[in-house]
C-alpha positions in Angstrom: -3.8 -135.7 -11.6 -0.5 -134.2 -12.8 -2.4 -132.4 -15.7 -5.0 -131.1 -13.3 -2.4 -129.6 -10.9 -0.4 -128.2 -13.8 -3.6 -126.6 -15.1 -4.4 -125.0 -11.7 -0.9 -123.7 -11.4 -1.2 -122.1 -14.8 -4.6 -120.6 -13.8 -3.2 -119.0 -10.7 -0.1 -117.7 -12.5 -2.3 -116.1 -15.0 -4.5 -114.5 -12.3 -1.4 -113.3 -10.6 -0.1 -111.7 -13.8 -3.4 -110.0 -14.4 -3.4 -108.6 -10.8 0.1 -107.2 -11.3 -0.9 -105.6 -14.5 -4.0 -104.0 -12.9 -1.9 -102.8 -10.0 0.7 -101.3 -12.3 -2.1 -99.5 -14.2 -3.6 -98.3 -11.0 -0.3 -96.9 -9.7 0.2 -95.1 -13.1 -3.3 -93.6 -12.9 -2.9 -92.3 -9.3 0.4 -90.8 -10.2 -1.1 -88.9 -13.1 -3.8 -87.5 -10.9 -1.3 -86.3 -8.3 0.8 -84.5 -11.0 -2.5 -82.9 -12.4 -3.3 -81.7 -8.8 0.2 -80.2 -8.4 0.0 -78.5 -11.8 -3.3 -76.9 -10.9 -2.0 -75.8 -7.5 1.0 -74.2 -9.2 -1.3 -72.4 -11.7 -3.5 -71.1 -8.9 -0.5 -69.9 -6.9 0.8 -68.0 -10.0 -2.6 -66.2 -10.4 -2.8 -65.2 -6.7 0.7 -63.8 -6.7 0.2 -61.7 -9.9 1.2 -58.0 -9.8 -2.3 -56.8 -10.2 -3.5 -58.4 -7.0 -0.3 -58.2 -4.8 0.2 -55.6 -2.3 2.8 -53.0 -3.2 5.1 -51.2 -0.8 4.6 -47.5 -0.6 6.9 -45.4 -2.7 9.7 -43.7 -0.5 8.8 -40.3 -1.9 5.1 -40.6 -1.3 4.4 -41.2 2.5 1.5 -43.4 3.2 -1.6 -41.9 4.8 -4.1 -43.7 7.0 -7.7 -43.5 5.8 -9.4 -40.2 6.6 -6.3 -38.2 7.4 -5.5 -35.3 5.3 -1.8 -34.6 4.4 -0.1 -32.1 6.5 1.9 -29.1 5.1 5.1 -31.1 6.0 4.0 -33.9 3.7 2.7 -31.7 0.9 3.9 -28.5 -0.8 5.5 -25.8 1.4 3.1 -22.8 2.0 3.6 -19.6 0.0 5.1 -16.8 2.0 3.7 -13.4 1.4 6.4 -10.6 0.6 7.2 -8.9 3.8 6.0 -5.2 4.2 8.8 -2.8 5.0 8.5 -1.3 8.5 6.7 2.1 8.7 9.4 4.8 9.3 9.0 7.5 12.0 7.4 10.5 10.4 9.7 12.9 12.3 12.7 11.3 10.4 11.1 11.9 7.0 10.8 15.8 7.2 12.5 17.5 4.1 13.3 14.0 2.6 12.8 13.3 -1.1 9.5 12.0 -2.3 10.1 8.4 -3.7 6.8 7.1 -5.1 8.3 4.1 -6.8 9.0 2.6 -3.4 5.4 2.8 -2.2 2.6 0.3 -2.9 -0.2 2.9 -3.2 -3.3 2.6 -5.5 -6.6 4.3 -6.3 -9.4 2.0 -5.0 -12.4 4.3 -6.0 -12.5 6.3 -9.2 -15.7 8.0 -9.7 -16.6 11.5 -11.2 -17.2 13.1 -7.8 -15.3 10.9 -5.4 -11.8 9.2 -5.6 -10.2 7.2 -2.9 -6.4 6.7 -2.7 -5.2 3.9 -0.4 -1.8 5.1 0.6 1.2 2.8 1.5 1.8 3.4 5.3 5.3 4.7 4.5 3.9 7.3 2.0 1.3 8.4 4.5 4.0 8.9 7.0 6.0 10.9 4.4 2.8 13.0 3.6 2.3 13.9 7.3 5.9 14.9 7.7 6.0 17.1 4.5 2.6 18.8 4.3 4.3 22.2 3.9 6.4 21.1 0.9 3.3 19.4 -0.7 0.9 22.4 -0.2 3.3 25.5 -0.5 6.4 24.4 -2.5 5.0 21.8 -4.9 1.8 23.7 -5.6 1.4 27.4 -6.8 -2.0 28.6 -5.6 -3.9 31.8 -5.7 -7.0 32.9 -3.9 -10.2 33.3 -6.0 -12.7 36.3 -5.3 -15.5 33.8 -4.7 -13.3 31.7 -2.2 -11.0 28.8 -2.5 -7.4 28.5 -3.8 -6.9 28.0 -7.5 -4.0 25.7 -8.6 -1.8 27.3 -11.3 1.2 25.0 -11.1 2.1 21.6 -9.8 5.7 20.4 -9.7 6.3 17.4 -11.9 6.9 14.2 -10.0 5.5 15.6 -6.8 2.9 14.1 -4.6 0.1 16.3 -6.0 1.0 15.5 -9.6 1.0 11.8 -9.1 -1.9 11.5 -6.7 -4.7 13.2 -8.6 -4.4 17.0 -8.4 -4.6 19.0 -11.6 -3.7 22.5 -12.7 -7.0 24.5 -12.7 -8.4 22.7 -9.7 -10.0 25.0 -7.1 -9.2 23.9 -3.5 -12.1 24.4 -1.1 -11.4 22.4 2.0 -8.7 20.1 3.5 -9.7 18.0 6.5 -12.4 20.6 7.5 -10.0 23.6 7.1 -11.7 26.1 4.8 -9.3 27.5 2.3 -9.5 31.2 1.5 -5.9 32.3 1.3 -2.3 31.2 2.0 -2.9 31.9 5.7 -5.4 29.0 5.8 -2.7 26.7 4.4 -0.4 27.9 7.2 -3.0 27.2 9.9 -3.6 23.7 8.4 0.1 22.9 8.5 0.8 24.3 12.1 -2.3 23.1 13.8 -1.5 19.9 15.8 -5.0 18.6 15.2 -4.4 18.5 11.4 -0.8 17.4 11.5 -1.8 14.3 13.5 -4.6 13.3 11.0 -4.7 9.8 9.6 -5.0 11.1 6.0 -6.3 13.9 3.9 -9.6 14.7 2.5 -9.5 17.4 -0.1 -12.8 19.0 -1.3 -12.2 20.9 -4.6 -14.0 21.9 -7.7 -12.9 20.7 -11.1 -14.4 22.1 -14.3 -17.2 23.6 -12.1 -18.1 20.3 -10.5 -17.4 19.2 -6.9 -14.8 16.5 -6.3 -13.5 14.8 -3.2 -9.9 13.3 -3.1 -9.7 11.1 -0.1 -6.1 9.9 0.9 -6.2 7.2 3.5 -4.3 4.4 5.0 -4.4 1.3 2.8 -6.9 -1.3 3.9 -5.4 -3.8 6.3 -2.2 -1.8 6.8 -1.0 -0.9 10.3 0.8 2.5 10.8 2.9 3.4 13.7 3.7 6.8 15.0 6.0 7.8 17.8 5.4 11.3 19.4 8.3 13.2 20.9 
């Protein structure tokens, strides 16, 4: 009996020992699984927080814009400002003043054999209206021709006529509808209020036997003011 009991006790002790070993192995296995799960989670968190997929804060020097809204001028480059145009002087204050072509933005906008257009700076047109006598009778030396018209024999260098298309040898036929036959016609043109208030000049002449029109007008888009006294 004593041997049987000792044998059973040994059997149960062996079973208990085996169970303890199995439990220890199971705990180690479960622990390794938990560590593997934590490692995978840590790796996944690293990938989701990488710089390529994270949201970046807008740069302070580049204001963020909501979709579909264009940047305003305040957010972009400042607009370019056009150079201011000097005010047009009163023609009555320009009489007998020097001709200063370098101060005017005047240009020829049409240059054909029989027709030329000069777009005059408003200030130059004001000067022309105030100094018609100087332009036609001081800066030009003209003589009547037997067949009609005034032949230009001399043009003062640097004058309006010399810089704006007139040439020695031109035969002046008409200015703003005033037929030119002699110096008295020029006087009538200068003194007639209808001509002195004209918005420009249209000179009809002959050059080398061919007709030519010189049209002096206010530059396109310009505004000219005039005060009458």
